[in-house]
N, CA and C atoms as a LAMMPS dump frame, in Angstrom:
ITEM: TIMESTEP
0
ITEM: NUMBER OF ATOMS
600
ITEM: BOX BOUNDS ff ff ff
-5.0000000000000000e+02 5.0000000000000000e+02
-5.0000000000000000e+02 5.0000000000000000e+02
-5.0000000000000000e+02 5.0000000000000000e+02
ITEM: ATOMS id mol type element x y z
1 1 1 N 0.845 -1.187 0
2 1 2 C 0 0 0
3 1 3 C 0.886 1.244 0
4 2 1 N 0.521 2.216 -0.842
5 2 2 C 1.29 3.444 -0.933
6 2 3 C 0.948 4.372 0.221
7 3 1 N 1.976 5.04 0.732
8 3 2 C 1.759 6.003 1.807
9 3 3 C 1.091 7.254 1.247
10 4 1 N 0.431 7.993 2.137
11 4 2 C -0.289 9.202 1.731
12 4 3 C 0.645 10.202 1.047
13 5 1 N 1.882 10.398 1.545
14 5 2 C 2.81 11.361 0.939
15 5 3 C 3.192 10.931 -0.478
16 6 1 N 3.332 9.616 -0.689
17 6 2 C 3.648 9.116 -2.028
18 6 3 C 2.488 9.372 -2.973
19 7 1 N 1.266 9.141 -2.493
20 7 2 C 0.083 9.388 -3.321
21 7 3 C -0.038 10.862 -3.694
22 8 1 N 0.24 11.761 -2.738
23 8 2 C 0.143 13.188 -3.06
24 8 3 C 1.231 13.595 -4.049
25 9 1 N 2.406 12.983 -3.966
26 9 2 C 3.471 13.256 -4.945
27 9 3 C 3.056 12.785 -6.331
28 10 1 N 2.466 11.596 -6.41
29 10 2 C 2.008 11.077 -7.702
30 10 3 C 0.923 11.974 -8.297
31 11 1 N 0.033 12.466 -7.453
32 11 2 C -1.018 13.367 -7.935
33 11 3 C -0.408 14.658 -8.472
34 12 1 N 0.616 15.169 -7.791
35 12 2 C 1.287 16.392 -8.254
36 12 3 C 1.969 16.167 -9.595
37 13 1 N 2.599 15.008 -9.762
38 13 2 C 3.251 14.689 -11.037
39 13 3 C 2.211 14.613 -12.153
40 14 1 N 1.07 13.992 -11.883
41 14 2 C 0.004 13.904 -12.892
42 14 3 C -0.49 15.298 -13.291
43 15 1 N -0.667 16.176 -12.29
44 15 2 C -1.11 17.544 -12.586
45 15 3 C -0.084 18.248 -13.468
46 16 1 N 1.189 18.112 -13.132
47 16 2 C 2.24 18.752 -13.927
48 16 3 C 2.252 18.222 -15.351
49 17 1 N 2.095 16.916 -15.506
50 17 2 C 2.157 16.342 -16.848
51 17 3 C 0.991 16.812 -17.711
52 18 1 N -0.152 17.094 -17.106
53 18 2 C -1.276 17.595 -17.901
54 18 3 C -1.127 19.08 -18.188
55 19 1 N -0.318 19.783 -17.401
56 19 2 C -0.098 21.209 -17.619
57 19 3 C 1.103 21.468 -18.526
58 20 1 N 1.951 20.49 -18.734
59 20 2 C 3.147 20.672 -19.553
60 20 3 C 2.772 20.803 -21.019
61 21 1 N 3.58 21.556 -21.767
62 21 2 C 3.32 21.664 -23.208
63 21 3 C 3.413 20.297 -23.886
64 22 1 N 2.713 20.15 -24.987
65 22 2 C 2.788 18.927 -25.778
66 22 3 C 4.001 19.062 -26.699
67 23 1 N 5.159 18.651 -26.185
68 23 2 C 6.404 18.861 -26.93
69 23 3 C 6.448 18.069 -28.228
70 24 1 N 5.843 16.904 -28.255
71 24 2 C 5.824 16.145 -29.519
72 24 3 C 5.141 16.953 -30.617
73 25 1 N 3.991 17.483 -30.299
74 25 2 C 3.26 18.295 -31.273
75 25 3 C 4.055 19.547 -31.632
76 26 1 N 4.617 20.203 -30.611
77 26 2 C 5.366 21.438 -30.852
78 26 3 C 6.597 21.189 -31.727
79 27 1 N 7.265 20.058 -31.528
80 27 2 C 8.427 19.724 -32.356
81 27 3 C 7.991 19.526 -33.799
82 28 1 N 6.905 18.786 -33.991
83 28 2 C 6.417 18.534 -35.352
84 28 3 C 5.961 19.815 -36.05
85 29 1 N 5.461 20.774 -35.29
86 29 2 C 4.982 22.038 -35.861
87 29 3 C 6.053 23.124 -35.89
88 30 1 N 7.236 22.809 -35.401
89 30 2 C 8.316 23.788 -35.315
90 30 3 C 8.664 24.354 -36.685
91 31 1 N 9.011 25.635 -36.707
92 31 2 C 9.325 26.301 -37.97
93 31 3 C 10.831 26.425 -38.201
94 32 1 N 11.624 25.623 -37.545
95 32 2 C 13.085 25.79 -37.634
96 32 3 C 13.622 25.653 -39.051
97 33 1 N 12.939 24.889 -39.897
98 33 2 C 13.496 24.63 -41.227
99 33 3 C 13.331 25.808 -42.181
100 34 1 N 12.721 26.899 -41.697
101 34 2 C 12.746 28.143 -42.461
102 34 3 C 14.177 28.678 -42.536
103 35 1 N 15.006 28.303 -41.532
104 35 2 C 16.361 28.854 -41.461
105 35 3 C 17.425 27.798 -41.156
106 36 1 N 17.069 26.755 -40.424
107 36 2 C 18.047 25.731 -40.034
108 36 3 C 18.13 24.629 -41.08
109 37 1 N 19.227 23.92 -41.046
110 37 2 C 19.454 22.784 -41.941
111 37 3 C 19.164 21.485 -41.199
112 38 1 N 18.703 20.477 -41.918
113 38 2 C 18.664 19.134 -41.344
114 38 3 C 20.086 18.601 -41.481
115 39 1 N 20.768 18.487 -40.365
116 39 2 C 22.192 18.142 -40.393
117 39 3 C 22.394 16.631 -40.447
118 40 1 N 23.504 16.203 -41.043
119 40 2 C 23.753 14.763 -41.141
120 40 3 C 24.148 14.146 -39.804
121 41 1 N 23.909 12.866 -39.712
122 41 2 C 24.383 12.038 -38.608
123 41 3 C 25.556 11.266 -39.19
124 42 1 N 26.77 11.639 -38.796
125 42 2 C 27.97 11.172 -39.482
126 42 3 C 28.815 10.29 -38.567
127 43 1 N 29.293 9.193 -39.126
128 43 2 C 30.151 8.296 -38.348
129 43 3 C 31.479 8.973 -38.04
130 44 1 N 31.972 8.749 -36.821
131 44 2 C 33.274 9.255 -36.378
132 44 3 C 34.227 8.062 -36.302
133 45 1 N 34.987 7.785 -37.377
134 45 2 C 35.796 6.563 -37.44
135 45 3 C 36.827 6.431 -36.318
136 46 1 N 37.575 7.486 -36.037
137 46 2 C 38.616 7.396 -35.005
138 46 3 C 37.998 7.155 -33.63
139 47 1 N 36.935 7.866 -33.333
140 47 2 C 36.25 7.697 -32.053
141 47 3 C 35.61 6.312 -31.962
142 48 1 N 35.019 5.862 -33.049
143 48 2 C 34.42 4.52 -33.081
144 48 3 C 35.476 3.458 -32.814
145 49 1 N 36.637 3.61 -33.443
146 49 2 C 37.726 2.644 -33.256
147 49 3 C 38.223 2.668 -31.81
148 50 1 N 38.431 3.861 -31.279
149 50 2 C 38.948 3.991 -29.911
150 50 3 C 37.986 3.407 -28.881
151 51 1 N 36.698 3.544 -29.121
152 51 2 C 35.693 3.079 -28.16
153 51 3 C 35.147 1.692 -28.47
154 52 1 N 35.596 1.121 -29.588
155 52 2 C 35.123 -0.202 -30.004
156 52 3 C 33.6 -0.248 -30.122
157 53 1 N 33.038 0.843 -30.576
158 53 2 C 31.602 0.976 -30.818
159 53 3 C 31.409 1.911 -31.999
160 54 1 N 30.308 1.764 -32.683
161 54 2 C 30.015 2.696 -33.77
162 54 3 C 29.478 3.986 -33.16
163 55 1 N 30.192 5.078 -33.387
164 55 2 C 29.822 6.38 -32.839
165 55 3 C 29.427 7.299 -33.992
166 56 1 N 28.248 7.893 -33.862
167 56 2 C 27.746 8.836 -34.859
168 56 3 C 27.663 10.22 -34.225
169 57 1 N 27.998 11.24 -34.99
170 57 2 C 27.936 12.612 -34.507
171 57 3 C 26.864 13.378 -35.277
172 58 1 N 26.023 14.102 -34.553
173 58 2 C 25.027 14.969 -35.186
174 58 3 C 25.725 16.288 -35.495
175 59 1 N 25.881 16.605 -36.754
176 59 2 C 26.751 17.693 -37.205
177 59 3 C 26.074 19.068 -37.155
178 60 1 N 25.747 19.5 -35.946
179 60 2 C 25.126 20.813 -35.781
180 60 3 C 26.103 21.952 -36.066
181 61 1 N 27.385 21.631 -36.163
182 61 2 C 28.367 22.644 -36.549
183 61 3 C 28.182 23.088 -37.999
184 62 1 N 27.336 22.397 -38.753
185 62 2 C 27.065 22.755 -40.143
186 62 3 C 25.892 23.739 -40.28
187 63 1 N 25.312 24.143 -39.161
188 63 2 C 24.236 25.134 -39.202
189 63 3 C 24.799 26.498 -39.618
190 64 1 N 23.95 27.411 -40.088
191 64 2 C 24.431 28.736 -40.501
192 64 3 C 25.183 29.498 -39.406
193 65 1 N 24.871 29.22 -38.129
194 65 2 C 25.586 29.876 -37.027
195 65 3 C 26.519 28.892 -36.309
196 66 1 N 26.778 27.743 -36.934
197 66 2 C 27.71 26.727 -36.428
198 66 3 C 27.275 26.126 -35.099
199 67 1 N 25.981 26.136 -34.813
200 67 2 C 25.474 25.637 -33.541
201 67 3 C 23.99 25.312 -33.656
202 68 1 N 23.526 24.415 -32.796
203 68 2 C 22.106 24.055 -32.733
204 68 3 C 21.249 25.198 -32.21
205 69 1 N 21.846 26.22 -31.633
206 69 2 C 21.086 27.291 -30.981
207 69 3 C 20.147 28.032 -31.925
208 70 1 N 20.42 28.007 -33.213
209 70 2 C 19.535 28.663 -34.177
210 70 3 C 18.136 28.055 -34.132
211 71 1 N 18.056 26.766 -33.847
212 71 2 C 16.763 26.075 -33.856
213 71 3 C 15.801 26.664 -32.823
214 72 1 N 16.246 26.76 -31.586
215 72 2 C 15.379 27.272 -30.527
216 72 3 C 15.089 28.75 -30.664
217 73 1 N 16.126 29.528 -30.997
218 73 2 C 15.941 30.975 -31.13
219 73 3 C 14.933 31.289 -32.229
220 74 1 N 15.096 30.647 -33.38
221 74 2 C 14.192 30.93 -34.496
222 74 3 C 12.77 30.463 -34.185
223 75 1 N 12.639 29.278 -33.614
224 75 2 C 11.298 28.77 -33.322
225 75 3 C 10.564 29.693 -32.356
226 76 1 N 11.263 30.171 -31.335
227 76 2 C 10.639 31.097 -30.382
228 76 3 C 10.246 32.394 -31.075
229 77 1 N 11.172 32.97 -31.842
230 77 2 C 10.892 34.26 -32.475
231 77 3 C 9.799 34.146 -33.538
232 78 1 N 9.751 33.03 -34.239
233 78 2 C 8.702 32.818 -35.246
234 78 3 C 7.33 32.681 -34.593
235 79 1 N 7.299 32.282 -33.322
236 79 2 C 6.026 32.088 -32.622
237 79 3 C 5.459 33.384 -32.046
238 80 1 N 6.224 34.464 -32.075
239 80 2 C 5.764 35.717 -31.482
240 80 3 C 4.558 36.27 -32.244
241 81 1 N 3.705 36.96 -31.519
242 81 2 C 2.557 37.614 -32.152
243 81 3 C 3.054 38.792 -32.99
244 82 1 N 2.19 39.309 -33.842
245 82 2 C 2.55 40.473 -34.66
246 82 3 C 2.935 41.656 -33.769
247 83 1 N 2.236 41.833 -32.659
248 83 2 C 2.533 42.93 -31.735
249 83 3 C 3.901 42.742 -31.087
250 84 1 N 4.199 41.509 -30.675
251 84 2 C 5.505 41.234 -30.065
252 84 3 C 6.629 41.437 -31.075
253 85 1 N 6.415 41.004 -32.306
254 85 2 C 7.433 41.203 -33.344
255 85 3 C 7.657 42.687 -33.6
256 86 1 N 6.584 43.455 -33.635
257 86 2 C 6.707 44.896 -33.877
258 86 3 C 7.459 45.589 -32.745
259 87 1 N 7.252 45.14 -31.504
260 87 2 C 7.93 45.743 -30.352
261 87 3 C 9.402 45.361 -30.3
262 88 1 N 9.748 44.181 -30.811
263 88 2 C 11.134 43.72 -30.797
264 88 3 C 11.417 42.775 -29.65
265 89 1 N 12.627 42.274 -29.644
266 89 2 C 13.007 41.302 -28.62
267 89 3 C 14.408 41.605 -28.107
268 90 1 N 14.785 40.881 -27.073
269 90 2 C 16.093 41.047 -26.453
270 90 3 C 16.572 39.688 -25.982
271 91 1 N 17.879 39.508 -25.973
272 91 2 C 18.455 38.312 -25.358
273 91 3 C 19.751 38.703 -24.68
274 92 1 N 20.188 37.863 -23.794
275 92 2 C 21.481 38.031 -23.147
276 92 3 C 22.298 36.791 -23.457
277 93 1 N 23.395 36.991 -24.165
278 93 2 C 24.257 35.863 -24.53
279 93 3 C 25.566 36.422 -25.05
280 94 1 N 26.625 35.687 -24.82
281 94 2 C 27.924 36.075 -25.375
282 94 3 C 28.394 35.029 -26.372
283 95 1 N 27.47 34.222 -26.867
284 95 2 C 27.916 33.129 -27.722
285 95 3 C 26.92 32.73 -28.779
286 96 1 N 26.683 31.424 -28.864
287 96 2 C 25.895 30.854 -29.955
288 96 3 C 24.428 31.277 -29.943
289 97 1 N 23.849 31.433 -28.764
290 97 2 C 22.452 31.872 -28.695
291 97 3 C 22.317 33.276 -29.282
292 98 1 N 23.263 34.147 -28.982
293 98 2 C 23.237 35.51 -29.526
294 98 3 C 23.26 35.48 -31.049
295 99 1 N 24.086 34.611 -31.614
296 99 2 C 24.157 34.503 -33.071
297 99 3 C 22.854 33.941 -33.643
298 100 1 N 22.251 32.99 -32.941
299 100 2 C 20.972 32.44 -33.38
300 100 3 C 19.869 33.481 -33.366
301 101 1 N 19.822 34.293 -32.313
302 101 2 C 18.823 35.363 -32.235
303 101 3 C 19.081 36.394 -33.33
304 102 1 N 20.35 36.723 -33.566
305 102 2 C 20.691 37.717 -34.59
306 102 3 C 20.238 37.262 -35.979
307 103 1 N 20.561 36.031 -36.35
308 103 2 C 20.157 35.533 -37.665
309 103 3 C 18.635 35.432 -37.762
310 104 1 N 17.997 35.003 -36.689
311 104 2 C 16.536 34.91 -36.667
312 104 3 C 15.906 36.288 -36.842
313 105 1 N 16.485 37.296 -36.192
314 105 2 C 15.97 38.659 -36.313
315 105 3 C 16.014 39.123 -37.766
316 106 1 N 17.137 38.87 -38.426
317 106 2 C 17.269 39.291 -39.826
318 106 3 C 16.285 38.54 -40.718
319 107 1 N 16.183 37.223 -40.53
320 107 2 C 15.294 36.415 -41.377
321 107 3 C 13.82 36.776 -41.184
322 108 1 N 13.451 37.107 -39.948
323 108 2 C 12.049 37.413 -39.642
324 108 3 C 11.73 38.906 -39.742
325 109 1 N 12.757 39.741 -39.901
326 109 2 C 12.54 41.183 -39.951
327 109 3 C 12.125 41.766 -38.618
328 110 1 N 12.663 41.217 -37.526
329 110 2 C 12.325 41.642 -36.166
330 110 3 C 13.544 42.332 -35.551
331 111 1 N 13.334 43.492 -34.949
332 111 2 C 14.428 44.185 -34.259
333 111 3 C 14.802 43.396 -33.002
334 112 1 N 16.104 43.282 -32.751
335 112 2 C 16.577 42.56 -31.562
336 112 3 C 17.719 43.321 -30.913
337 113 1 N 17.671 43.389 -29.597
338 113 2 C 18.799 43.908 -28.821
339 113 3 C 19.499 42.702 -28.225
340 114 1 N 20.794 42.625 -28.446
341 114 2 C 21.588 41.516 -27.928
342 114 3 C 22.518 42.092 -26.87
343 115 1 N 22.284 41.72 -25.617
344 115 2 C 23.085 42.232 -24.512
345 115 3 C 24.21 41.241 -24.236
346 116 1 N 25.445 41.77 -24.248
347 116 2 C 26.635 40.945 -24.045
348 116 3 C 27.516 41.627 -23.002
349 117 1 N 28.214 40.86 -22.168
350 117 2 C 29.137 41.477 -21.216
351 117 3 C 30.229 42.267 -21.942
352 118 1 N 30.761 43.282 -21.282
353 118 2 C 31.807 44.124 -21.87
354 118 3 C 33.016 43.323 -22.337
355 119 1 N 33.318 42.225 -21.659
356 119 2 C 34.517 41.436 -21.98
357 119 3 C 34.301 40.431 -23.11
358 120 1 N 33.16 40.483 -23.779
359 120 2 C 32.894 39.543 -24.873
360 120 3 C 33.94 39.724 -25.968
361 121 1 N 34.569 38.643 -26.418
362 121 2 C 35.591 38.755 -27.474
363 121 3 C 35.021 39.375 -28.751
364 122 1 N 35.846 40.17 -29.421
365 122 2 C 35.429 40.839 -30.658
366 122 3 C 34.895 39.855 -31.691
367 123 1 N 35.477 38.669 -31.758
368 123 2 C 35.04 37.692 -32.763
369 123 3 C 33.572 37.317 -32.56
370 124 1 N 33.138 37.249 -31.295
371 124 2 C 31.728 36.932 -30.995
372 124 3 C 30.823 38.12 -31.333
373 125 1 N 31.263 39.323 -30.964
374 125 2 C 30.48 40.525 -31.258
375 125 3 C 30.327 40.687 -32.768
376 126 1 N 31.422 40.502 -33.497
377 126 2 C 31.385 40.646 -34.956
378 126 3 C 30.508 39.586 -35.619
379 127 1 N 30.5 38.374 -35.072
380 127 2 C 29.646 37.314 -35.625
381 127 3 C 28.173 37.675 -35.454
382 128 1 N 27.816 38.218 -34.296
383 128 2 C 26.434 38.649 -34.058
384 128 3 C 26.067 39.766 -35.033
385 129 1 N 26.969 40.725 -35.187
386 129 2 C 26.728 41.839 -36.115
387 129 3 C 26.551 41.316 -37.543
388 130 1 N 27.393 40.37 -37.94
389 130 2 C 27.328 39.787 -39.282
390 130 3 C 25.985 39.091 -39.523
391 131 1 N 25.552 38.283 -38.566
392 131 2 C 24.318 37.515 -38.751
393 131 3 C 23.064 38.379 -38.68
394 132 1 N 23.088 39.427 -37.847
395 132 2 C 21.882 40.234 -37.653
396 132 3 C 21.762 41.449 -38.538
397 133 1 N 22.898 41.972 -38.975
398 133 2 C 22.875 43.16 -39.825
399 133 3 C 22.124 44.305 -39.181
400 134 1 N 21.313 44.982 -39.978
401 134 2 C 20.608 46.184 -39.524
402 134 3 C 19.501 45.89 -38.512
403 135 1 N 19.165 44.626 -38.312
404 135 2 C 18.077 44.281 -37.395
405 135 3 C 18.543 44.11 -35.952
406 136 1 N 19.85 44.222 -35.722
407 136 2 C 20.39 43.942 -34.393
408 136 3 C 21.115 45.154 -33.822
409 137 1 N 20.805 45.446 -32.567
410 137 2 C 21.566 46.423 -31.788
411 137 3 C 22.32 45.644 -30.719
412 138 1 N 23.632 45.778 -30.708
413 138 2 C 24.451 45.09 -29.706
414 138 3 C 24.659 46.038 -28.538
415 139 1 N 24.343 45.56 -27.341
416 139 2 C 24.504 46.342 -26.124
417 139 3 C 25.57 45.651 -25.283
418 140 1 N 26.737 46.267 -25.172
419 140 2 C 27.797 45.732 -24.312
420 140 3 C 27.603 46.345 -22.934
421 141 1 N 27.377 45.489 -21.935
422 141 2 C 27.021 46.005 -20.611
423 141 3 C 27.535 45.081 -19.513
424 142 1 N 28.182 45.669 -18.528
425 142 2 C 28.539 44.955 -17.309
426 142 3 C 29.79 44.113 -17.404
427 143 1 N 30.353 43.858 -16.236
428 143 2 C 31.577 43.054 -16.158
429 143 3 C 31.292 41.562 -16.235
430 144 1 N 30.105 41.164 -15.801
431 144 2 C 29.784 39.738 -15.733
432 144 3 C 28.534 39.431 -16.557
433 145 1 N 28.319 38.145 -16.764
434 145 2 C 27.102 37.717 -17.459
435 145 3 C 25.867 38.124 -16.663
436 146 1 N 25.939 38.026 -15.334
437 146 2 C 24.797 38.412 -14.496
438 146 3 C 24.444 39.886 -14.682
439 147 1 N 25.475 40.743 -14.814
440 147 2 C 25.229 42.169 -15.073
441 147 3 C 24.499 42.352 -16.404
442 148 1 N 24.968 41.644 -17.422
443 148 2 C 24.347 41.737 -18.749
444 148 3 C 22.911 41.216 -18.709
445 149 1 N 22.686 40.129 -17.983
446 149 2 C 21.334 39.564 -17.866
447 149 3 C 20.394 40.545 -17.167
448 150 1 N 20.899 41.239 -16.15
449 150 2 C 20.081 42.242 -15.453
450 150 3 C 19.706 43.379 -16.407
451 151 1 N 20.636 43.78 -17.265
452 151 2 C 20.346 44.824 -18.25
453 151 3 C 19.285 44.353 -19.244
454 152 1 N 19.375 43.113 -19.675
455 152 2 C 18.366 42.571 -20.596
456 152 3 C 16.986 42.571 -19.938
457 153 1 N 16.92 42.184 -18.673
458 153 2 C 15.631 42.199 -17.954
459 153 3 C 15.093 43.629 -17.828
460 154 1 N 16.002 44.591 -17.61
461 154 2 C 15.588 45.994 -17.539
462 154 3 C 14.976 46.442 -18.871
463 155 1 N 15.606 46.038 -19.974
464 155 2 C 15.089 46.405 -21.295
465 155 3 C 13.709 45.797 -21.549
466 156 1 N 13.491 44.589 -21.047
467 156 2 C 12.163 43.966 -21.166
468 156 3 C 11.128 44.855 -20.486
469 157 1 N 11.441 45.308 -19.27
470 157 2 C 10.493 46.121 -18.503
471 157 3 C 10.293 47.503 -19.117
472 158 1 N 11.394 48.169 -19.459
473 158 2 C 11.3 49.562 -19.898
474 158 3 C 10.862 49.713 -21.349
475 159 1 N 11.287 48.802 -22.21
476 159 2 C 10.99 48.948 -23.636
477 159 3 C 9.952 47.945 -24.135
478 160 1 N 9.439 47.133 -23.205
479 160 2 C 8.401 46.142 -23.542
480 160 3 C 8.861 45.17 -24.632
481 161 1 N 10.125 44.757 -24.547
482 161 2 C 10.681 43.781 -25.48
483 161 3 C 10.372 42.376 -24.982
484 162 1 N 10.371 41.417 -25.875
485 162 2 C 10.184 40.013 -25.499
486 162 3 C 11.547 39.381 -25.282
487 163 1 N 11.73 38.744 -24.13
488 163 2 C 12.994 38.063 -23.827
489 163 3 C 13.044 36.742 -24.587
490 164 1 N 14.147 36.508 -25.27
491 164 2 C 14.376 35.234 -25.951
492 164 3 C 15.414 34.48 -25.124
493 165 1 N 14.937 33.559 -24.318
494 165 2 C 15.818 32.794 -23.428
495 165 3 C 16.557 31.715 -24.216
496 166 1 N 17.761 31.348 -23.776
497 166 2 C 18.497 30.291 -24.478
498 166 3 C 17.967 28.89 -24.176
499 167 1 N 17.146 28.773 -23.15
500 167 2 C 16.571 27.485 -22.731
501 167 3 C 15.382 27.815 -21.84
502 168 1 N 14.749 26.817 -21.28
503 168 2 C 13.665 27.022 -20.317
504 168 3 C 12.492 27.806 -20.905
505 169 1 N 12.233 27.59 -22.186
506 169 2 C 11.079 28.173 -22.857
507 169 3 C 10.513 27.085 -23.761
508 170 1 N 9.215 26.84 -23.726
509 170 2 C 8.663 25.732 -24.518
510 170 3 C 9.002 25.789 -26.006
511 171 1 N 8.971 26.974 -26.606
512 171 2 C 9.273 27.07 -28.038
513 171 3 C 10.752 26.835 -28.317
514 172 1 N 11.607 27.293 -27.421
515 172 2 C 13.047 27.031 -27.568
516 172 3 C 13.31 25.537 -27.417
517 173 1 N 12.702 24.925 -26.414
518 173 2 C 12.876 23.487 -26.185
519 173 3 C 12.393 22.696 -27.394
520 174 1 N 11.235 23.063 -27.938
521 174 2 C 10.713 22.356 -29.114
522 174 3 C 11.63 22.542 -30.313
523 175 1 N 12.157 23.744 -30.488
524 175 2 C 13.089 23.98 -31.592
525 175 3 C 14.331 23.119 -31.475
526 176 1 N 14.898 23.069 -30.269
527 176 2 C 16.071 22.213 -30.057
528 176 3 C 15.678 20.741 -30.206
529 177 1 N 14.445 20.416 -29.839
530 177 2 C 13.968 19.036 -29.911
531 177 3 C 13.899 18.471 -31.314
532 178 1 N 13.917 19.351 -32.319
533 178 2 C 13.918 18.85 -33.696
534 178 3 C 15.176 18.036 -33.992
535 179 1 N 16.228 18.243 -33.214
536 179 2 C 17.446 17.431 -33.371
537 179 3 C 17.124 15.97 -33.071
538 180 1 N 16.43 15.73 -31.967
539 180 2 C 16.054 14.366 -31.612
540 180 3 C 15.163 13.73 -32.656
541 181 1 N 14.217 14.515 -33.192
542 181 2 C 13.341 14.003 -34.243
543 181 3 C 14.167 13.592 -35.463
544 182 1 N 15.132 14.424 -35.835
545 182 2 C 15.984 14.096 -36.982
546 182 3 C 16.79 12.826 -36.731
547 183 1 N 17.342 12.691 -35.525
548 183 2 C 18.125 11.488 -35.205
549 183 3 C 17.256 10.246 -35.357
550 184 1 N 16.03 10.301 -34.853
551 184 2 C 15.126 9.152 -34.974
552 184 3 C 14.798 8.862 -36.433
553 185 1 N 14.586 9.906 -37.224
554 185 2 C 14.303 9.707 -38.649
555 185 3 C 15.518 9.137 -39.375
556 186 1 N 16.704 9.617 -39.019
557 186 2 C 17.922 9.2 -39.711
558 186 3 C 18.376 7.8 -39.319
559 187 1 N 17.834 7.279 -38.234
560 187 2 C 18.229 5.936 -37.793
561 187 3 C 17.069 4.953 -37.834
562 188 1 N 15.988 5.319 -38.485
563 188 2 C 14.858 4.393 -38.555
564 188 3 C 15.203 3.247 -39.496
565 189 1 N 14.49 2.159 -39.353
566 189 2 C 14.757 1.002 -40.202
567 189 3 C 15.711 0.042 -39.53
568 190 1 N 16.754 -0.356 -40.253
569 190 2 C 17.653 -1.399 -39.757
570 190 3 C 18.621 -0.896 -38.69
571 191 1 N 18.877 0.392 -38.663
572 191 2 C 19.845 0.936 -37.704
573 191 3 C 19.201 1.065 -36.332
574 192 1 N 19.887 0.551 -35.309
575 192 2 C 19.369 0.623 -33.949
576 192 3 C 20.353 1.401 -33.092
577 193 1 N 19.854 2.391 -32.392
578 193 2 C 20.686 3.161 -31.475
579 193 3 C 20.654 2.514 -30.101
580 194 1 N 21.822 2.383 -29.496
581 194 2 C 21.884 1.884 -28.126
582 194 3 C 21.779 3.024 -27.125
583 195 1 N 22.303 4.192 -27.501
584 195 2 C 22.288 5.333 -26.586
585 195 3 C 22.483 6.62 -27.378
586 196 1 N 21.976 7.706 -26.812
587 196 2 C 22.232 9.045 -27.343
588 196 3 C 22.846 9.848 -26.209
589 197 1 N 24.006 10.424 -26.457
590 197 2 C 24.691 11.244 -25.465
591 197 3 C 24.581 12.702 -25.88
592 198 1 N 24.199 13.536 -24.929
593 198 2 C 24.033 14.963 -25.196
594 198 3 C 24.974 15.728 -24.281
595 199 1 N 25.831 16.543 -24.88
596 199 2 C 26.743 17.37 -24.078
597 199 3 C 25.948 18.486 -23.421
598 200 1 N 26.34 18.844 -22.218
599 200 2 C 25.632 19.95 -21.547
600 200 3 C 26.591 21.054 -21.198
């Protein structure tokens, strides 16, 4: 017999699962392919030999911004209402997410402010500028990432911009989730996967 505390925990989990977004549906409806590529799943011969297993790599480095981050950024920005698009968006990132938001802004014709710490390397700032063009304003602010994030939150409040988070957003998660869908499609049939490893 289950204890009362266990039953209440199970009830809470059930409530959460019914309140969670339908990620399967969201992944299938994702608009990432307006800008992202379906990347190959490529065998890594040296790694396969060293590990005595067949190792395949999902080549997200072949995306226009050299990272999977374009998937989530674009999917989130494409989901914005006409009013949100007109008001613009903001993100805080010193790396791949910033480039994904920048390219998405240009492709969708949405103004974006990209807040980066003052110490962000020029190569990263220039990549954001290159991908976003006239649709992106780069704001260099603060000594730390936390300082830059606080500035981005301030811009949300004062300028009514939409924050484009690098994670922890259903549309971003669904956009990134298209990678898993592709892996399943690319390995259907005779190929069987034993495991999928995701770097964090």
